[in-house]
C-alpha positions in Angstrom: 22.0 -0.9 9.8 21.6 1.9 12.3 22.2 2.5 16.0 19.2 3.5 18.2 20.0 6.5 20.2 17.9 5.3 23.2 19.0 1.7 23.7 22.3 1.9 21.8 21.6 -1.4 19.9 22.5 -1.6 16.2 19.4 -2.8 14.3 18.2 -3.2 10.7 16.7 0.0 9.1 13.3 -1.8 9.0 13.3 -1.6 12.8 13.0 2.2 12.8 9.9 4.2 11.9 10.1 6.3 8.7 10.9 10.0 9.0 11.3 11.9 5.8 12.9 14.8 7.6 16.0 12.8 8.5 18.8 12.2 6.1 18.5 8.4 6.2 14.7 8.6 6.2 14.3 6.9 9.5 13.8 7.9 13.2 16.7 8.0 15.5 15.1 5.6 18.0 14.1 2.0 17.2 10.4 0.9 17.1 10.5 -0.8 20.4 12.0 2.3 22.1 9.6 4.7 20.4 6.6 2.4 21.4 7.8 2.3 25.0 8.3 6.0 25.1 4.8 6.6 23.7 3.2 4.3 26.3 5.0 6.1 29.1 4.1 9.5 27.8 0.5 8.6 27.3 0.3 7.2 30.9 1.9 10.3 32.3 -0.4 12.6 30.2 -3.6 10.7 30.0 -5.9 13.4 31.2 -4.4 15.9 28.5 -4.9 13.3 25.7 -8.4 12.6 26.9 -9.3 16.4 27.1 -8.0 17.0 23.6 -9.8 14.0 22.2 -13.1 15.1 23.8 -12.7 18.7 22.5 -12.1 17.3 19.0 -15.1 15.1 19.3 -17.4 18.0 20.5 -16.1 20.2 17.6 -16.5 17.5 15.0 -19.4 15.2 16.2 -20.9 14.7 12.7 -17.6 14.1 11.1 -16.6 11.7 13.9 -19.9 9.7 13.6 -19.4 9.5 9.8 -15.9 8.2 10.1 -17.0 5.6 12.7 -19.8 4.5 10.3 -17.5 4.4 7.3 -15.0 2.3 9.2 -17.7 -0.1 10.3 -19.0 -0.5 6.8 -15.5 -1.1 5.4 -14.2 -3.4 8.3 -17.3 -5.4 9.0 -18.9 -5.6 5.5 -16.3 -4.6 3.0 -18.5 -1.7 1.7 -17.4 1.8 0.8 -19.6 4.8 1.7 -20.3 5.2 -2.0 -21.4 1.6 -2.6 -23.7 1.8 0.6 -25.3 5.0 -0.6 -25.9 3.5 -4.1 -27.5 0.4 -2.4 -29.8 2.8 -0.6 -30.6 4.8 -3.8 -31.5 1.6 -5.6 -33.8 0.4 -2.9 -37.4 1.5 -2.4 -37.6 0.2 1.2 -36.7 -2.9 3.2 -36.3 -6.0 1.0 -38.7 -7.9 3.3 -41.4 -5.6 4.6 -40.9 -2.6 2.1 -40.8 0.0 4.9 -38.6 2.9 4.1 -36.4 3.8 7.1 -32.8 3.7 8.3 -31.3 0.5 7.0 -29.2 -2.2 8.5 -26.6 -4.2 6.4 -27.8 -7.8 6.2 -25.0 -10.3 5.7 -24.3 -14.0 5.8 -22.7 -14.7 9.2 -20.8 -17.7 8.0 -19.3 -16.2 4.8 -19.6 -12.4 5.6 -21.1 -11.8 2.2 -23.6 -8.8 2.1 -27.1 -9.8 1.0 -28.7 -6.4 1.1 -30.3 -3.7 3.2 -33.1 -4.4 5.6 -34.9 -2.4 8.2 -33.6 -3.0 11.8 -36.6 -5.3 12.8 -36.3 -7.6 9.7 -32.5 -7.8 10.1 -32.9 -8.6 13.9 -35.6 -11.2 13.1 -33.4 -13.1 10.6 -30.5 -13.0 13.1 -32.8 -14.4 15.9 -33.7 -17.3 13.6 -30.0 -17.9 13.1 -30.4 -17.2 9.3 -32.0 -20.7 9.1 -34.6 -20.8 6.2 -36.2 -24.0 7.7 -36.9 -22.2 11.0 -38.4 -19.3 9.2 -40.7 -21.6 7.2 -41.8 -23.3 10.4 -42.5 -20.0 11.9 -44.6 -18.9 8.9 -46.5 -22.2 9.1 -47.1 -21.7 12.8 -48.5 -18.2 12.2 -50.7 -19.3 9.3 -52.1 -22.3 11.2 -52.6 -20.2 14.4 -54.6 -17.6 12.4 -56.8 -20.4 10.9 -57.9 -21.7 14.3 
């Protein structure tokens, strides 16, 4: 148990952020007070925060873009950068049209399972057909019959 120096309430230690510098290993203010302070400080200094973030972005554009892509691969598809690069290395081109270009991660929209890497056009086409094989077969038949006329 510990008393918050801001609100004065006695709370469990788990209600305080960790701080290895302090003797008890916890901050002096509780999580809710610290959060409230951070929100107020951000509102009062929003322009400073935005300027700093913009400067960091300008200085580290490539690193920033890489981190954003890595986060997208991990959060959306469960892939690490290494696994994604291995998939690209093992692939000669798009799994459907064989064009070598920048790849999109193709995945099952119901299960989230990654199927492979496709070019942007093929990936969008599958998405527009709602990943429905029957619709794709109908479209192929339509094209074949239309060409025979």
